[in-house]
mmCIF entry with sequence, helices, sheets and N, C-alpha, C, O atoms, coordinates in Angstrom:
data_MODEL
# 
_entry.id   MODEL 
# 
_entity.id                         1 
_entity.type                       polymer 
_entity.pdbx_number_of_molecules   1 
# 
_entity_poly.entity_id                      1 
_entity_poly.type                           'polypeptide(L)' 
_entity_poly.nstd_linkage                   no 
_entity_poly.nstd_monomer                   no 
_entity_poly.pdbx_seq_one_letter_code       MYADALPPHYTMVRCPGRKPITYNQGTVWRCIEYAREIIKWVKKTISQEES 
_entity_poly.pdbx_seq_one_letter_code_can   MYADALPPHYTMVRCPGRKPITYNQGTVWRCIEYAREIIKWVKKTISQEES 
_entity_poly.pdbx_strand_id                 A 
# 
loop_
_entity_poly_seq.entity_id 
_entity_poly_seq.num 
_entity_poly_seq.mon_id 
_entity_poly_seq.hetero 
1 1  MET n 
1 2  TYR n 
1 3  ALA n 
1 4  ASP n 
1 5  ALA n 
1 6  LEU n 
1 7  PRO n 
1 8  PRO n 
1 9  HIS n 
1 10 TYR n 
1 11 THR n 
1 12 MET n 
1 13 VAL n 
1 14 ARG n 
1 15 CYS n 
1 16 PRO n 
1 17 GLY n 
1 18 ARG n 
1 19 LYS n 
1 20 PRO n 
1 21 ILE n 
1 22 THR n 
1 23 TYR n 
1 24 ASN n 
1 25 GLN n 
1 26 GLY n 
1 27 THR n 
1 28 VAL n 
1 29 TRP n 
1 30 ARG n 
1 31 CYS n 
1 32 ILE n 
1 33 GLU n 
1 34 TYR n 
1 35 ALA n 
1 36 ARG n 
1 37 GLU n 
1 38 ILE n 
1 39 ILE n 
1 40 LYS n 
1 41 TRP n 
1 42 VAL n 
1 43 LYS n 
1 44 LYS n 
1 45 THR n 
1 46 ILE n 
1 47 SER n 
1 48 GLN n 
1 49 GLU n 
1 50 GLU n 
1 51 SER n 
# 
_struct_asym.id          A 
_struct_asym.entity_id   1 
# 
loop_
_struct_conf.conf_type_id 
_struct_conf.id 
_struct_conf.pdbx_PDB_helix_id 
_struct_conf.beg_label_comp_id 
_struct_conf.beg_label_asym_id 
_struct_conf.beg_label_seq_id 
_struct_conf.pdbx_beg_PDB_ins_code 
_struct_conf.end_label_comp_id 
_struct_conf.end_label_asym_id 
_struct_conf.end_label_seq_id 
_struct_conf.pdbx_end_PDB_ins_code 
_struct_conf.beg_auth_comp_id 
_struct_conf.beg_auth_asym_id 
_struct_conf.beg_auth_seq_id 
_struct_conf.end_auth_comp_id 
_struct_conf.end_auth_asym_id 
_struct_conf.end_auth_seq_id 
_struct_conf.pdbx_PDB_helix_class 
_struct_conf.details 
_struct_conf.pdbx_PDB_helix_length 
HELX_P HELX_P1 AA1 TYR A 2  ? ALA A 5  ? TYR A 2  ALA A 5  1 ? 4  
HELX_P HELX_P2 AA2 PRO A 7  ? ARG A 14 ? PRO A 7  ARG A 14 1 ? 8  
HELX_P HELX_P3 AA3 GLN A 25 ? GLU A 50 ? GLN A 25 GLU A 50 1 ? 26 
# 
_struct_conf_type.id          HELX_P 
_struct_conf_type.criteria    ? 
_struct_conf_type.reference   ? 
# 
loop_
_atom_site.group_PDB 
_atom_site.id 
_atom_site.type_symbol 
_atom_site.label_atom_id 
_atom_site.label_alt_id 
_atom_site.label_comp_id 
_atom_site.label_asym_id 
_atom_site.label_entity_id 
_atom_site.label_seq_id 
_atom_site.pdbx_PDB_ins_code 
_atom_site.Cartn_x 
_atom_site.Cartn_y 
_atom_site.Cartn_z 
_atom_site.occupancy 
_atom_site.B_iso_or_equiv 
_atom_site.pdbx_formal_charge 
_atom_site.auth_seq_id 
_atom_site.auth_comp_id 
_atom_site.auth_asym_id 
_atom_site.auth_atom_id 
_atom_site.pdbx_PDB_model_num 
ATOM 1   N N  . MET A 1 1  ? -7.932 5.578   -2.424  1.00 0.00 ? 1  MET A N  1 
ATOM 2   C CA . MET A 1 1  ? -8.358 4.228   -2.481  1.00 0.00 ? 1  MET A CA 1 
ATOM 3   C C  . MET A 1 1  ? -7.164 3.302   -2.244  1.00 0.00 ? 1  MET A C  1 
ATOM 4   O O  . MET A 1 1  ? -7.264 2.349   -1.471  1.00 0.00 ? 1  MET A O  1 
ATOM 5   N N  . TYR A 1 2  ? -6.045 3.574   -2.900  1.00 0.00 ? 2  TYR A N  1 
ATOM 6   C CA . TYR A 1 2  ? -4.906 2.699   -2.751  1.00 0.00 ? 2  TYR A CA 1 
ATOM 7   C C  . TYR A 1 2  ? -4.346 2.743   -1.329  1.00 0.00 ? 2  TYR A C  1 
ATOM 8   O O  . TYR A 1 2  ? -3.943 1.699   -0.815  1.00 0.00 ? 2  TYR A O  1 
ATOM 9   N N  . ALA A 1 3  ? -4.305 3.884   -0.685  1.00 0.00 ? 3  ALA A N  1 
ATOM 10  C CA . ALA A 1 3  ? -3.790 4.043   0.616   1.00 0.00 ? 3  ALA A CA 1 
ATOM 11  C C  . ALA A 1 3  ? -4.684 3.353   1.663   1.00 0.00 ? 3  ALA A C  1 
ATOM 12  O O  . ALA A 1 3  ? -4.208 2.877   2.694   1.00 0.00 ? 3  ALA A O  1 
ATOM 13  N N  . ASP A 1 4  ? -6.017 3.315   1.360   1.00 0.00 ? 4  ASP A N  1 
ATOM 14  C CA . ASP A 1 4  ? -6.869 2.624   2.250   1.00 0.00 ? 4  ASP A CA 1 
ATOM 15  C C  . ASP A 1 4  ? -6.780 1.141   2.182   1.00 0.00 ? 4  ASP A C  1 
ATOM 16  O O  . ASP A 1 4  ? -7.078 0.447   3.155   1.00 0.00 ? 4  ASP A O  1 
ATOM 17  N N  . ALA A 1 5  ? -6.379 0.646   1.059   1.00 0.00 ? 5  ALA A N  1 
ATOM 18  C CA . ALA A 1 5  ? -6.264 -0.801  0.888   1.00 0.00 ? 5  ALA A CA 1 
ATOM 19  C C  . ALA A 1 5  ? -5.017 -1.425  1.542   1.00 0.00 ? 5  ALA A C  1 
ATOM 20  O O  . ALA A 1 5  ? -5.039 -2.622  1.832   1.00 0.00 ? 5  ALA A O  1 
ATOM 21  N N  . LEU A 1 6  ? -3.975 -0.700  1.776   1.00 0.00 ? 6  LEU A N  1 
ATOM 22  C CA . LEU A 1 6  ? -2.746 -1.239  2.288   1.00 0.00 ? 6  LEU A CA 1 
ATOM 23  C C  . LEU A 1 6  ? -2.574 -1.373  3.802   1.00 0.00 ? 6  LEU A C  1 
ATOM 24  O O  . LEU A 1 6  ? -1.840 -2.273  4.208   1.00 0.00 ? 6  LEU A O  1 
ATOM 25  N N  . PRO A 1 7  ? -3.187 -0.555  4.685   1.00 0.00 ? 7  PRO A N  1 
ATOM 26  C CA . PRO A 1 7  ? -2.981 -0.621  6.090   1.00 0.00 ? 7  PRO A CA 1 
ATOM 27  C C  . PRO A 1 7  ? -3.263 -1.936  6.729   1.00 0.00 ? 7  PRO A C  1 
ATOM 28  O O  . PRO A 1 7  ? -2.507 -2.320  7.621   1.00 0.00 ? 7  PRO A O  1 
ATOM 29  N N  . PRO A 1 8  ? -4.255 -2.648  6.367   1.00 0.00 ? 8  PRO A N  1 
ATOM 30  C CA . PRO A 1 8  ? -4.442 -3.998  7.025   1.00 0.00 ? 8  PRO A CA 1 
ATOM 31  C C  . PRO A 1 8  ? -3.251 -4.923  6.915   1.00 0.00 ? 8  PRO A C  1 
ATOM 32  O O  . PRO A 1 8  ? -3.009 -5.731  7.811   1.00 0.00 ? 8  PRO A O  1 
ATOM 33  N N  . HIS A 1 9  ? -2.467 -4.813  5.775   1.00 0.00 ? 9  HIS A N  1 
ATOM 34  C CA . HIS A 1 9  ? -1.289 -5.608  5.611   1.00 0.00 ? 9  HIS A CA 1 
ATOM 35  C C  . HIS A 1 9  ? -0.153 -5.157  6.515   1.00 0.00 ? 9  HIS A C  1 
ATOM 36  O O  . HIS A 1 9  ? 0.612  -5.966  7.042   1.00 0.00 ? 9  HIS A O  1 
ATOM 37  N N  . TYR A 1 10 ? -0.066 -3.839  6.680   1.00 0.00 ? 10 TYR A N  1 
ATOM 38  C CA . TYR A 1 10 ? 0.943  -3.210  7.548   1.00 0.00 ? 10 TYR A CA 1 
ATOM 39  C C  . TYR A 1 10 ? 0.658  -3.473  9.013   1.00 0.00 ? 10 TYR A C  1 
ATOM 40  O O  . TYR A 1 10 ? 1.542  -3.895  9.758   1.00 0.00 ? 10 TYR A O  1 
ATOM 41  N N  . THR A 1 11 ? -0.565 -3.226  9.422   1.00 0.00 ? 11 THR A N  1 
ATOM 42  C CA . THR A 1 11 ? -0.924 -3.374  10.844  1.00 0.00 ? 11 THR A CA 1 
ATOM 43  C C  . THR A 1 11 ? -0.847 -4.789  11.357  1.00 0.00 ? 11 THR A C  1 
ATOM 44  O O  . THR A 1 11 ? -0.588 -5.047  12.532  1.00 0.00 ? 11 THR A O  1 
ATOM 45  N N  . MET A 1 12 ? -1.078 -5.686  10.441  1.00 0.00 ? 12 MET A N  1 
ATOM 46  C CA . MET A 1 12 ? -1.007 -7.151  10.853  1.00 0.00 ? 12 MET A CA 1 
ATOM 47  C C  . MET A 1 12 ? 0.396  -7.427  11.307  1.00 0.00 ? 12 MET A C  1 
ATOM 48  O O  . MET A 1 12 ? 0.604  -8.190  12.251  1.00 0.00 ? 12 MET A O  1 
ATOM 49  N N  . VAL A 1 13 ? 1.333  -6.844  10.679  1.00 0.00 ? 13 VAL A N  1 
ATOM 50  C CA . VAL A 1 13 ? 2.774  -7.101  11.067  1.00 0.00 ? 13 VAL A CA 1 
ATOM 51  C C  . VAL A 1 13 ? 3.142  -6.395  12.324  1.00 0.00 ? 13 VAL A C  1 
ATOM 52  O O  . VAL A 1 13 ? 3.919  -6.910  13.129  1.00 0.00 ? 13 VAL A O  1 
ATOM 53  N N  . ARG A 1 14 ? 2.597  -5.220  12.513  1.00 0.00 ? 14 ARG A N  1 
ATOM 54  C CA . ARG A 1 14 ? 2.939  -4.330  13.646  1.00 0.00 ? 14 ARG A CA 1 
ATOM 55  C C  . ARG A 1 14 ? 2.129  -4.614  14.889  1.00 0.00 ? 14 ARG A C  1 
ATOM 56  O O  . ARG A 1 14 ? 2.567  -4.244  15.978  1.00 0.00 ? 14 ARG A O  1 
ATOM 57  N N  . CYS A 1 15 ? 0.997  -5.237  14.796  1.00 0.00 ? 15 CYS A N  1 
ATOM 58  C CA . CYS A 1 15 ? 0.066  -5.502  15.903  1.00 0.00 ? 15 CYS A CA 1 
ATOM 59  C C  . CYS A 1 15 ? -0.217 -6.988  16.001  1.00 0.00 ? 15 CYS A C  1 
ATOM 60  O O  . CYS A 1 15 ? -1.104 -7.515  15.330  1.00 0.00 ? 15 CYS A O  1 
ATOM 61  N N  . PRO A 1 16 ? 0.593  -7.688  16.894  1.00 0.00 ? 16 PRO A N  1 
ATOM 62  C CA . PRO A 1 16 ? 0.296  -9.086  17.061  1.00 0.00 ? 16 PRO A CA 1 
ATOM 63  C C  . PRO A 1 16 ? -1.127 -9.435  17.595  1.00 0.00 ? 16 PRO A C  1 
ATOM 64  O O  . PRO A 1 16 ? -1.725 -8.699  18.380  1.00 0.00 ? 16 PRO A O  1 
ATOM 65  N N  . GLY A 1 17 ? -1.601 -10.541 17.142  1.00 0.00 ? 17 GLY A N  1 
ATOM 66  C CA . GLY A 1 17 ? -2.945 -10.927 17.556  1.00 0.00 ? 17 GLY A CA 1 
ATOM 67  C C  . GLY A 1 17 ? -4.028 -10.665 16.539  1.00 0.00 ? 17 GLY A C  1 
ATOM 68  O O  . GLY A 1 17 ? -5.165 -11.098 16.728  1.00 0.00 ? 17 GLY A O  1 
ATOM 69  N N  . ARG A 1 18 ? -3.710 -9.974  15.472  1.00 0.00 ? 18 ARG A N  1 
ATOM 70  C CA . ARG A 1 18 ? -4.673 -9.711  14.385  1.00 0.00 ? 18 ARG A CA 1 
ATOM 71  C C  . ARG A 1 18 ? -4.858 -10.979 13.629  1.00 0.00 ? 18 ARG A C  1 
ATOM 72  O O  . ARG A 1 18 ? -3.946 -11.802 13.547  1.00 0.00 ? 18 ARG A O  1 
ATOM 73  N N  . LYS A 1 19 ? -6.044 -11.156 13.065  1.00 0.00 ? 19 LYS A N  1 
ATOM 74  C CA . LYS A 1 19 ? -6.369 -12.308 12.239  1.00 0.00 ? 19 LYS A CA 1 
ATOM 75  C C  . LYS A 1 19 ? -5.435 -12.235 10.973  1.00 0.00 ? 19 LYS A C  1 
ATOM 76  O O  . LYS A 1 19 ? -5.375 -11.224 10.272  1.00 0.00 ? 19 LYS A O  1 
ATOM 77  N N  . PRO A 1 20 ? -4.742 -13.332 10.743  1.00 0.00 ? 20 PRO A N  1 
ATOM 78  C CA . PRO A 1 20 ? -3.824 -13.369 9.605   1.00 0.00 ? 20 PRO A CA 1 
ATOM 79  C C  . PRO A 1 20 ? -4.591 -13.296 8.279   1.00 0.00 ? 20 PRO A C  1 
ATOM 80  O O  . PRO A 1 20 ? -5.715 -13.788 8.177   1.00 0.00 ? 20 PRO A O  1 
ATOM 81  N N  . ILE A 1 21 ? -3.995 -12.700 7.303   1.00 0.00 ? 21 ILE A N  1 
ATOM 82  C CA . ILE A 1 21 ? -4.482 -12.660 5.962   1.00 0.00 ? 21 ILE A CA 1 
ATOM 83  C C  . ILE A 1 21 ? -3.833 -13.697 5.065   1.00 0.00 ? 21 ILE A C  1 
ATOM 84  O O  . ILE A 1 21 ? -2.606 -13.802 5.072   1.00 0.00 ? 21 ILE A O  1 
ATOM 85  N N  . THR A 1 22 ? -4.579 -14.463 4.298   1.00 0.00 ? 22 THR A N  1 
ATOM 86  C CA . THR A 1 22 ? -4.059 -15.461 3.417   1.00 0.00 ? 22 THR A CA 1 
ATOM 87  C C  . THR A 1 22 ? -3.596 -14.699 2.219   1.00 0.00 ? 22 THR A C  1 
ATOM 88  O O  . THR A 1 22 ? -4.349 -13.927 1.624   1.00 0.00 ? 22 THR A O  1 
ATOM 89  N N  . TYR A 1 23 ? -2.307 -14.922 1.848   1.00 0.00 ? 23 TYR A N  1 
ATOM 90  C CA . TYR A 1 23 ? -1.715 -14.217 0.682   1.00 0.00 ? 23 TYR A CA 1 
ATOM 91  C C  . TYR A 1 23 ? -1.641 -15.281 -0.454  1.00 0.00 ? 23 TYR A C  1 
ATOM 92  O O  . TYR A 1 23 ? -1.343 -16.458 -0.252  1.00 0.00 ? 23 TYR A O  1 
ATOM 93  N N  . ASN A 1 24 ? -1.932 -14.768 -1.622  1.00 0.00 ? 24 ASN A N  1 
ATOM 94  C CA . ASN A 1 24 ? -1.725 -15.506 -2.840  1.00 0.00 ? 24 ASN A CA 1 
ATOM 95  C C  . ASN A 1 24 ? -1.105 -14.610 -3.836  1.00 0.00 ? 24 ASN A C  1 
ATOM 96  O O  . ASN A 1 24 ? -0.880 -13.436 -3.542  1.00 0.00 ? 24 ASN A O  1 
ATOM 97  N N  . GLN A 1 25 ? -0.809 -15.101 -5.024  1.00 0.00 ? 25 GLN A N  1 
ATOM 98  C CA . GLN A 1 25 ? -0.055 -14.206 -6.011  1.00 0.00 ? 25 GLN A CA 1 
ATOM 99  C C  . GLN A 1 25 ? -0.874 -12.975 -6.342  1.00 0.00 ? 25 GLN A C  1 
ATOM 100 O O  . GLN A 1 25 ? -0.309 -11.886 -6.454  1.00 0.00 ? 25 GLN A O  1 
ATOM 101 N N  . GLY A 1 26 ? -2.157 -13.099 -6.501  1.00 0.00 ? 26 GLY A N  1 
ATOM 102 C CA . GLY A 1 26 ? -2.983 -11.979 -6.842  1.00 0.00 ? 26 GLY A CA 1 
ATOM 103 C C  . GLY A 1 26 ? -3.031 -10.910 -5.819  1.00 0.00 ? 26 GLY A C  1 
ATOM 104 O O  . GLY A 1 26 ? -2.997 -9.728  -6.161  1.00 0.00 ? 26 GLY A O  1 
ATOM 105 N N  . THR A 1 27 ? -3.114 -11.296 -4.490  1.00 0.00 ? 27 THR A N  1 
ATOM 106 C CA . THR A 1 27 ? -3.034 -10.313 -3.451  1.00 0.00 ? 27 THR A CA 1 
ATOM 107 C C  . THR A 1 27 ? -1.745 -9.641  -3.381  1.00 0.00 ? 27 THR A C  1 
ATOM 108 O O  . THR A 1 27 ? -1.738 -8.430  -3.159  1.00 0.00 ? 27 THR A O  1 
ATOM 109 N N  . VAL A 1 28 ? -0.645 -10.279 -3.544  1.00 0.00 ? 28 VAL A N  1 
ATOM 110 C CA . VAL A 1 28 ? 0.647  -9.726  -3.498  1.00 0.00 ? 28 VAL A CA 1 
ATOM 111 C C  . VAL A 1 28 ? 0.829  -8.730  -4.608  1.00 0.00 ? 28 VAL A C  1 
ATOM 112 O O  . VAL A 1 28 ? 1.284  -7.616  -4.345  1.00 0.00 ? 28 VAL A O  1 
ATOM 113 N N  . TRP A 1 29 ? 0.492  -9.074  -5.863  1.00 0.00 ? 29 TRP A N  1 
ATOM 114 C CA . TRP A 1 29 ? 0.711  -8.187  -6.954  1.00 0.00 ? 29 TRP A CA 1 
ATOM 115 C C  . TRP A 1 29 ? -0.219 -7.037  -6.856  1.00 0.00 ? 29 TRP A C  1 
ATOM 116 O O  . TRP A 1 29 ? 0.175  -5.962  -7.308  1.00 0.00 ? 29 TRP A O  1 
ATOM 117 N N  . ARG A 1 30 ? -1.479 -7.120  -6.291  1.00 0.00 ? 30 ARG A N  1 
ATOM 118 C CA . ARG A 1 30 ? -2.360 -6.003  -6.108  1.00 0.00 ? 30 ARG A CA 1 
ATOM 119 C C  . ARG A 1 30 ? -1.756 -5.002  -5.098  1.00 0.00 ? 30 ARG A C  1 
ATOM 120 O O  . ARG A 1 30 ? -1.853 -3.787  -5.266  1.00 0.00 ? 30 ARG A O  1 
ATOM 121 N N  . CYS A 1 31 ? -1.124 -5.565  -4.034  1.00 0.00 ? 31 CYS A N  1 
ATOM 122 C CA . CYS A 1 31 ? -0.496 -4.683  -3.011  1.00 0.00 ? 31 CYS A CA 1 
ATOM 123 C C  . CYS A 1 31 ? 0.705  -3.909  -3.632  1.00 0.00 ? 31 CYS A C  1 
ATOM 124 O O  . CYS A 1 31 ? 0.898  -2.726  -3.351  1.00 0.00 ? 31 CYS A O  1 
ATOM 125 N N  . ILE A 1 32 ? 1.503  -4.604  -4.479  1.00 0.00 ? 32 ILE A N  1 
ATOM 126 C CA . ILE A 1 32 ? 2.600  -3.941  -5.153  1.00 0.00 ? 32 ILE A CA 1 
ATOM 127 C C  . ILE A 1 32 ? 2.065  -2.890  -6.008  1.00 0.00 ? 32 ILE A C  1 
ATOM 128 O O  . ILE A 1 32 ? 2.568  -1.768  -5.946  1.00 0.00 ? 32 ILE A O  1 
ATOM 129 N N  . GLU A 1 33 ? 1.060  -3.144  -6.833  1.00 0.00 ? 33 GLU A N  1 
ATOM 130 C CA . GLU A 1 33 ? 0.542  -2.176  -7.732  1.00 0.00 ? 33 GLU A CA 1 
ATOM 131 C C  . GLU A 1 33 ? 0.004  -0.939  -7.030  1.00 0.00 ? 33 GLU A C  1 
ATOM 132 O O  . GLU A 1 33 ? 0.192  0.190   -7.483  1.00 0.00 ? 33 GLU A O  1 
ATOM 133 N N  . TYR A 1 34 ? -0.687 -1.189  -5.884  1.00 0.00 ? 34 TYR A N  1 
ATOM 134 C CA . TYR A 1 34 ? -1.196 -0.051  -5.126  1.00 0.00 ? 34 TYR A CA 1 
ATOM 135 C C  . TYR A 1 34 ? -0.066 0.852   -4.605  1.00 0.00 ? 34 TYR A C  1 
ATOM 136 O O  . TYR A 1 34 ? -0.134 2.081   -4.635  1.00 0.00 ? 34 TYR A O  1 
ATOM 137 N N  . ALA A 1 35 ? 1.000  0.139   -4.114  1.00 0.00 ? 35 ALA A N  1 
ATOM 138 C CA . ALA A 1 35 ? 2.133  0.901   -3.625  1.00 0.00 ? 35 ALA A CA 1 
ATOM 139 C C  . ALA A 1 35 ? 2.831  1.685   -4.729  1.00 0.00 ? 35 ALA A C  1 
ATOM 140 O O  . ALA A 1 35 ? 3.288  2.797   -4.463  1.00 0.00 ? 35 ALA A O  1 
ATOM 141 N N  . ARG A 1 36 ? 2.941  1.166   -5.960  1.00 0.00 ? 36 ARG A N  1 
ATOM 142 C CA . ARG A 1 36 ? 3.447  1.897   -7.089  1.00 0.00 ? 36 ARG A CA 1 
ATOM 143 C C  . ARG A 1 36 ? 2.597  3.055   -7.393  1.00 0.00 ? 36 ARG A C  1 
ATOM 144 O O  . ARG A 1 36 ? 3.150  4.112   -7.700  1.00 0.00 ? 36 ARG A O  1 
ATOM 145 N N  . GLU A 1 37 ? 1.292  2.978   -7.343  1.00 0.00 ? 37 GLU A N  1 
ATOM 146 C CA . GLU A 1 37 ? 0.445  4.106   -7.598  1.00 0.00 ? 37 GLU A CA 1 
ATOM 147 C C  . GLU A 1 37 ? 0.555  5.210   -6.612  1.00 0.00 ? 37 GLU A C  1 
ATOM 148 O O  . GLU A 1 37 ? 0.439  6.389   -6.946  1.00 0.00 ? 37 GLU A O  1 
ATOM 149 N N  . ILE A 1 38 ? 0.784  4.811   -5.363  1.00 0.00 ? 38 ILE A N  1 
ATOM 150 C CA . ILE A 1 38 ? 0.985  5.808   -4.288  1.00 0.00 ? 38 ILE A CA 1 
ATOM 151 C C  . ILE A 1 38 ? 2.303  6.563   -4.517  1.00 0.00 ? 38 ILE A C  1 
ATOM 152 O O  . ILE A 1 38 ? 2.366  7.786   -4.394  1.00 0.00 ? 38 ILE A O  1 
ATOM 153 N N  . ILE A 1 39 ? 3.339  5.808   -4.851  1.00 0.00 ? 39 ILE A N  1 
ATOM 154 C CA . ILE A 1 39 ? 4.633  6.439   -5.144  1.00 0.00 ? 39 ILE A CA 1 
ATOM 155 C C  . ILE A 1 39 ? 4.554  7.383   -6.291  1.00 0.00 ? 39 ILE A C  1 
ATOM 156 O O  . ILE A 1 39 ? 5.133  8.467   -6.222  1.00 0.00 ? 39 ILE A O  1 
ATOM 157 N N  . LYS A 1 40 ? 3.834  7.017   -7.396  1.00 0.00 ? 40 LYS A N  1 
ATOM 158 C CA . LYS A 1 40 ? 3.648  7.883   -8.542  1.00 0.00 ? 40 LYS A CA 1 
ATOM 159 C C  . LYS A 1 40 ? 2.933  9.141   -8.094  1.00 0.00 ? 40 LYS A C  1 
ATOM 160 O O  . LYS A 1 40 ? 3.305  10.236  -8.516  1.00 0.00 ? 40 LYS A O  1 
ATOM 161 N N  . TRP A 1 41 ? 1.961  9.024   -7.285  1.00 0.00 ? 41 TRP A N  1 
ATOM 162 C CA . TRP A 1 41 ? 1.175  10.229  -6.822  1.00 0.00 ? 41 TRP A CA 1 
ATOM 163 C C  . TRP A 1 41 ? 2.113  11.117  -5.985  1.00 0.00 ? 41 TRP A C  1 
ATOM 164 O O  . TRP A 1 41 ? 2.143  12.332  -6.180  1.00 0.00 ? 41 TRP A O  1 
ATOM 165 N N  . VAL A 1 42 ? 2.842  10.551  -5.101  1.00 0.00 ? 42 VAL A N  1 
ATOM 166 C CA . VAL A 1 42 ? 3.824  11.292  -4.282  1.00 0.00 ? 42 VAL A CA 1 
ATOM 167 C C  . VAL A 1 42 ? 4.845  12.120  -5.144  1.00 0.00 ? 42 VAL A C  1 
ATOM 168 O O  . VAL A 1 42 ? 5.089  13.303  -4.908  1.00 0.00 ? 42 VAL A O  1 
ATOM 169 N N  . LYS A 1 43 ? 5.402  11.423  -6.131  1.00 0.00 ? 43 LYS A N  1 
ATOM 170 C CA . LYS A 1 43 ? 6.381  12.023  -6.964  1.00 0.00 ? 43 LYS A CA 1 
ATOM 171 C C  . LYS A 1 43 ? 5.732  13.191  -7.793  1.00 0.00 ? 43 LYS A C  1 
ATOM 172 O O  . LYS A 1 43 ? 6.315  14.262  -7.959  1.00 0.00 ? 43 LYS A O  1 
ATOM 173 N N  . LYS A 1 44 ? 4.519  12.922  -8.289  1.00 0.00 ? 44 LYS A N  1 
ATOM 174 C CA . LYS A 1 44 ? 3.818  13.956  -9.018  1.00 0.00 ? 44 LYS A CA 1 
ATOM 175 C C  . LYS A 1 44 ? 3.518  15.174  -8.115  1.00 0.00 ? 44 LYS A C  1 
ATOM 176 O O  . LYS A 1 44 ? 3.665  16.323  -8.532  1.00 0.00 ? 44 LYS A O  1 
ATOM 177 N N  . THR A 1 45 ? 3.104  14.894  -6.897  1.00 0.00 ? 45 THR A N  1 
ATOM 178 C CA . THR A 1 45 ? 2.752  15.977  -6.014  1.00 0.00 ? 45 THR A CA 1 
ATOM 179 C C  . THR A 1 45 ? 3.960  16.841  -5.708  1.00 0.00 ? 45 THR A C  1 
ATOM 180 O O  . THR A 1 45 ? 3.893  18.070  -5.745  1.00 0.00 ? 45 THR A O  1 
ATOM 181 N N  . ILE A 1 46 ? 5.099  16.156  -5.396  1.00 0.00 ? 46 ILE A N  1 
ATOM 182 C CA . ILE A 1 46 ? 6.349  16.800  -5.077  1.00 0.00 ? 46 ILE A CA 1 
ATOM 183 C C  . ILE A 1 46 ? 6.784  17.658  -6.257  1.00 0.00 ? 46 ILE A C  1 
ATOM 184 O O  . ILE A 1 46 ? 7.161  18.812  -6.053  1.00 0.00 ? 46 ILE A O  1 
ATOM 185 N N  . SER A 1 47 ? 6.749  17.172  -7.409  1.00 0.00 ? 47 SER A N  1 
ATOM 186 C CA . SER A 1 47 ? 7.186  17.975  -8.600  1.00 0.00 ? 47 SER A CA 1 
ATOM 187 C C  . SER A 1 47 ? 6.305  19.152  -8.781  1.00 0.00 ? 47 SER A C  1 
ATOM 188 O O  . SER A 1 47 ? 6.798  20.228  -9.118  1.00 0.00 ? 47 SER A O  1 
ATOM 189 N N  . GLN A 1 48 ? 5.014  19.016  -8.576  1.00 0.00 ? 48 GLN A N  1 
ATOM 190 C CA . GLN A 1 48 ? 4.112  20.146  -8.748  1.00 0.00 ? 48 GLN A CA 1 
ATOM 191 C C  . GLN A 1 48 ? 4.429  21.249  -7.701  1.00 0.00 ? 48 GLN A C  1 
ATOM 192 O O  . GLN A 1 48 ? 4.368  22.433  -8.031  1.00 0.00 ? 48 GLN A O  1 
ATOM 193 N N  . GLU A 1 49 ? 4.758  20.880  -6.472  1.00 0.00 ? 49 GLU A N  1 
ATOM 194 C CA . GLU A 1 49 ? 5.071  21.819  -5.400  1.00 0.00 ? 49 GLU A CA 1 
ATOM 195 C C  . GLU A 1 49 ? 6.440  22.504  -5.725  1.00 0.00 ? 49 GLU A C  1 
ATOM 196 O O  . GLU A 1 49 ? 6.628  23.675  -5.395  1.00 0.00 ? 49 GLU A O  1 
ATOM 197 N N  . GLU A 1 50 ? 7.316  21.833  -6.318  1.00 0.00 ? 50 GLU A N  1 
ATOM 198 C CA . GLU A 1 50 ? 8.634  22.390  -6.621  1.00 0.00 ? 50 GLU A CA 1 
ATOM 199 C C  . GLU A 1 50 ? 8.508  23.415  -7.783  1.00 0.00 ? 50 GLU A C  1 
ATOM 200 O O  . GLU A 1 50 ? 9.369  24.285  -7.911  1.00 0.00 ? 50 GLU A O  1 
ATOM 201 N N  . SER A 1 51 ? 7.505  23.334  -8.588  1.00 0.00 ? 51 SER A N  1 
ATOM 202 C CA . SER A 1 51 ? 7.379  24.210  -9.746  1.00 0.00 ? 51 SER A CA 1 
ATOM 203 C C  . SER A 1 51 ? 6.864  25.579  -9.373  1.00 0.00 ? 51 SER A C  1 
ATOM 204 O O  . SER A 1 51 ? 6.703  26.437  -10.241 1.00 0.00 ? 51 SER A O  1 
# 
């Protein structure tokens, strides 16, 4: 779910001509929280594979 929510923000920067997204404090903090959740999942997955 988190990974599905972030690509529009990334592709907008990488692909000119896309409709801009209006950012507000809520949108920014939600994106940051989603990224943190993804990082936690990656770290958990890596530690399980190393065990």
